[in-house]
C-alpha positions in Angstrom: -53.2 26.9 -30.5 -50.0 25.4 -29.0 -50.0 22.2 -27.0 -49.0 22.6 -23.5 -45.3 21.6 -22.8 -46.4 18.3 -21.1 -48.3 17.2 -24.0 -45.7 18.0 -26.6 -43.8 14.9 -27.7 -40.3 15.5 -28.4 -37.9 13.6 -30.5 -34.4 12.3 -28.8 -31.5 14.9 -29.5 -29.5 12.1 -31.0 -31.4 9.7 -33.3 -30.8 6.0 -32.4 -28.3 4.4 -34.8 -26.9 1.0 -35.4 -23.8 2.4 -33.8 -25.5 3.1 -30.5 -27.1 -0.5 -30.5 -23.6 -2.0 -31.2 -22.1 0.1 -28.4 -24.2 -1.7 -25.9 -22.8 -5.0 -27.1 -19.2 -4.2 -26.2 -17.4 -6.7 -24.1 -17.8 -5.2 -20.8 -15.1 -7.5 -19.3 -12.4 -6.0 -21.5 -14.0 -2.4 -21.9 -13.0 -1.4 -18.2 -9.9 0.8 -18.3 -7.5 -1.2 -16.3 -8.6 -4.6 -17.8 -8.2 -3.0 -21.4 -4.7 -1.9 -20.3 -3.8 -5.2 -19.1 -4.7 -7.1 -22.2 -3.4 -4.5 -24.5 -0.1 -4.6 -22.8 0.1 -8.4 -22.9 -0.8 -8.5 -26.5 2.6 -6.6 -27.3 4.6 -9.0 -24.9 5.1 -12.7 -24.5 4.7 -12.1 -20.8 4.7 -9.2 -18.2 5.2 -9.4 -14.4 3.0 -7.9 -12.0 5.3 -5.1 -11.5 5.8 -4.3 -15.1 2.2 -4.3 -15.5 1.6 -2.0 -12.5 4.3 0.5 -13.6 2.9 0.5 -17.3 -0.7 1.2 -16.0 0.2 3.3 -13.1 -2.1 1.5 -10.9 -2.0 0.2 -7.4 -1.3 -3.5 -6.2 -5.0 -4.0 -5.2 -6.5 -2.4 -8.2 -4.3 -4.5 -10.6 -4.7 -7.7 -8.5 -8.6 -7.4 -8.7 -8.9 -6.6 -12.4 -6.0 -9.3 -13.3 -8.2 -11.9 -11.2 -11.3 -11.1 -13.4 -9.3 -11.7 -16.6 -7.9 -14.8 -15.2 -11.3 -16.1 -14.1 -12.7 -15.4 -17.7 -9.8 -17.4 -19.1 -8.4 -14.2 -21.0 -5.0 -14.3 -19.0 -2.9 -16.9 -17.3 -1.0 -16.2 -14.1 2.2 -18.1 -13.0 3.4 -17.6 -9.4 7.1 -18.5 -8.7 9.8 -17.5 -6.4 13.0 -16.0 -7.2 15.1 -16.6 -4.1 12.7 -15.7 -1.4 11.0 -13.1 -3.5 7.6 -14.0 -5.2 7.3 -13.3 -8.7 3.9 -13.2 -10.6 3.8 -13.4 -14.4 0.9 -12.9 -16.7 0.3 -14.0 -20.3 -2.5 -13.4 -22.7 -4.3 -16.6 -23.5 -5.6 -17.6 -27.1 -9.1 -16.8 -25.9 -7.9 -13.5 -24.4 -6.3 -12.5 -27.7 -9.5 -13.5 -29.5 -11.4 -11.4 -27.2 -9.3 -8.4 -27.6 -9.4 -8.8 -31.3 -13.3 -8.8 -31.3 -13.3 -5.8 -29.1 -11.0 -3.8 -31.3 -13.0 -4.9 -34.3 -16.2 -4.0 -32.7 -14.6 -0.4 -31.7 -13.4 0.1 -35.2 -17.0 -0.7 -36.6 -18.4 1.8 -34.0 -16.0 4.4 -35.2 -16.8 3.8 -39.0 -20.5 4.0 -38.2 -20.2 7.2 -36.2 -18.2 8.8 -39.0 -20.4 7.7 -41.8 -22.3 10.4 -43.3 
């Protein structure tokens, strides 16, 4: 006789794997789309201005400001504000801790990909 539906135990559709556990360990600060874009763009340049980042990421002033500030507060990026004539100029650089954090993040993502593709 079959058990009632409520009494049946079902297995998860996708078994828990090491990859699933590792995904939970991702650096959430960098993992967010705009912040990942910022650190990735800065990793390929010595420095980028606010406007260069804004164009590269196709984002708004406010969105870029908020995400850049979070990275700055974490010590991942450094921000320098100057004036060119009467115009303010904000320039961002990736710090050594920011570069290390990005490298850890990329290593983590590569490990997740390998684990997911493994037979």
